[in-house]
C-alpha positions in Angstrom: 50.5 -78.9 -5.6 47.4 -80.8 -6.8 47.6 -84.6 -7.1 46.0 -86.3 -10.0 45.3 -90.1 -10.1 43.9 -91.7 -13.2 40.8 -94.0 -12.7 41.7 -97.4 -14.1 39.7 -100.4 -15.1 39.2 -103.0 -12.5 41.5 -106.0 -13.3 42.7 -108.8 -11.0 46.4 -107.8 -11.4 45.8 -104.1 -10.6 43.5 -104.9 -7.6 45.6 -107.8 -6.2 47.3 -105.8 -3.4 43.8 -104.8 -2.0 41.7 -107.9 -2.6 40.0 -110.1 -5.2 38.0 -109.3 -8.3 34.8 -111.3 -8.5 33.7 -112.1 -12.0 33.4 -115.0 -14.4 36.6 -114.4 -16.4 38.4 -117.6 -17.5 37.1 -121.1 -17.6 34.4 -122.3 -15.2 35.4 -124.7 -12.4 32.7 -127.2 -13.3 29.5 -127.4 -15.4 26.4 -128.2 -13.3 22.6 -128.4 -13.5 22.5 -130.8 -16.5 25.0 -128.7 -18.4 23.0 -125.4 -18.1 25.1 -123.7 -15.5 28.8 -122.8 -15.2 30.2 -122.7 -11.7 33.2 -120.4 -11.0 34.3 -121.6 -7.5 36.3 -120.2 -4.7 36.9 -116.7 -6.1 37.8 -114.8 -2.9 39.8 -115.2 0.3 37.2 -114.6 3.1 38.8 -113.8 6.4 37.0 -113.5 9.7 38.7 -113.0 13.1 37.2 -113.6 16.5 35.7 -116.5 18.5 32.2 -115.2 18.5 32.3 -114.0 14.8 30.9 -115.5 11.7 30.7 -114.7 8.0 27.3 -113.4 7.0 25.4 -112.3 3.9 23.7 -108.9 4.0 21.9 -106.7 1.5 22.9 -103.1 1.1 20.8 -100.6 -0.8 22.9 -97.5 -1.4 22.0 -94.1 -3.0 23.5 -93.5 -6.4 26.5 -91.2 -6.4 27.6 -88.9 -9.3 30.9 -87.9 -10.8 32.7 -85.9 -9.8 32.6 -87.6 -6.4 34.2 -86.0 -3.4 36.2 -88.5 -1.3 36.6 -87.2 2.2 36.7 -90.4 4.2 38.0 -94.0 3.9 37.4 -97.0 6.1 38.8 -100.4 6.8 37.8 -103.5 8.7 40.6 -105.0 10.9 38.6 -108.1 11.8 37.3 -109.3 8.5 37.2 -109.2 4.7 34.3 -107.6 2.9 32.9 -108.6 -0.5 30.5 -106.5 -2.6 28.5 -108.2 -5.3 26.2 -105.9 -7.3 22.7 -107.3 -7.9 22.5 -105.4 -11.2 24.7 -105.2 -14.3 25.7 -101.6 -13.5 29.3 -100.4 -13.0 30.3 -99.0 -9.6 33.3 -97.0 -8.4 35.9 -98.8 -6.2 38.3 -96.7 -4.2 41.2 -98.2 -2.3 44.5 -97.0 -0.7 47.6 -98.7 0.7 48.2 -98.2 4.4 50.7 -95.5 5.4 51.4 -95.9 9.2 47.7 -96.4 10.2 46.1 -94.1 7.7 45.4 -94.3 4.0 48.0 -93.3 1.5 47.1 -91.9 -2.0 43.8 -93.4 -3.1 43.4 -95.4 -6.3 40.1 -95.5 -8.1 38.8 -98.3 -10.3 35.7 -98.6 -12.4 34.1 -102.0 -12.5 32.7 -103.6 -15.6 29.1 -105.1 -15.6 29.1 -108.3 -13.7 32.2 -107.6 -11.5 32.3 -107.5 -7.8 35.2 -107.0 -5.3 36.4 -108.6 -2.1 38.4 -106.2 0.1 41.0 -108.1 2.1 41.0 -107.6 5.9 42.4 -104.2 7.0 42.4 -102.6 3.5 41.5 -98.9 3.3 38.6 -98.4 1.0 35.9 -95.9 0.1 32.3 -96.4 0.9 29.9 -98.2 -1.4 29.7 -96.0 -4.5 27.1 -97.1 -7.1 27.0 -94.8 -10.1 23.5 -96.0 -11.2 20.2 -96.9 -9.5 19.4 -99.2 -7.9 22.5 -99.5 -5.7 21.6 -102.9 -4.5 24.5 -105.2 -3.4 24.9 -108.5 -1.6 27.6 -108.1 1.0 29.6 -110.9 2.5 31.4 -109.9 5.6 32.1 -110.5 9.3 29.2 -110.4 11.7 30.0 -110.3 15.4 31.2 -108.4 18.4 34.3 -106.2 18.4 35.3 -103.0 16.6 35.5 -103.9 13.0 35.4 -100.4 11.6 38.1 -97.7 11.4 37.4 -94.5 9.6 39.9 -91.9 8.4 38.8 -88.4 7.4 41.1 -86.5 5.0 42.1 -82.9 5.9 42.0 -82.3 2.1 39.4 -84.4 0.3 40.0 -85.9 -3.2 37.8 -85.2 -6.2 37.2 -88.2 -8.3 36.1 -87.3 -11.8 35.3 -89.4 -14.9 39.0 -89.8 -15.7 41.1 -88.8 -12.7 41.3 -88.3 -8.9 42.4 -84.8 -7.8 43.1 -83.4 -4.3 41.0 -80.3 -3.6 40.9 -77.9 -0.6 37.9 -77.9 1.6 
């Protein structure tokens, strides 16, 4: 039997079990720079494990993906959170799944709105960076340091993510 999962808009409530939505919704924390800049402070819970580890900022430049998109692998980072901040106003696809005994359960797919980013909490299964437009340029805030901070899970039966749903397909 084929599973179908509806793609949903990225909202803080829907995404809360997986991480933080990074955007400028709500009131600014403070107005700075002679009243010309609104600061929205402390939007994510950054988490970094390990004595020799630190939180770093990197730039990722990913190829554009198209829908339908075949999801055959998910990953997670057991030693640190990972935030993706697009450096354009383009939407991107966010795919997450609850843990089911050390492997991802049924994926959920979200579509960001322009100006939104995400912070995946530590140890959350997620798809790879999936920009739907070019350029796929992102600032990434995550753990830098020794240790195995990457687990991958390859599905026996990949999922097909379309414009309005996610469907399991045979290989």
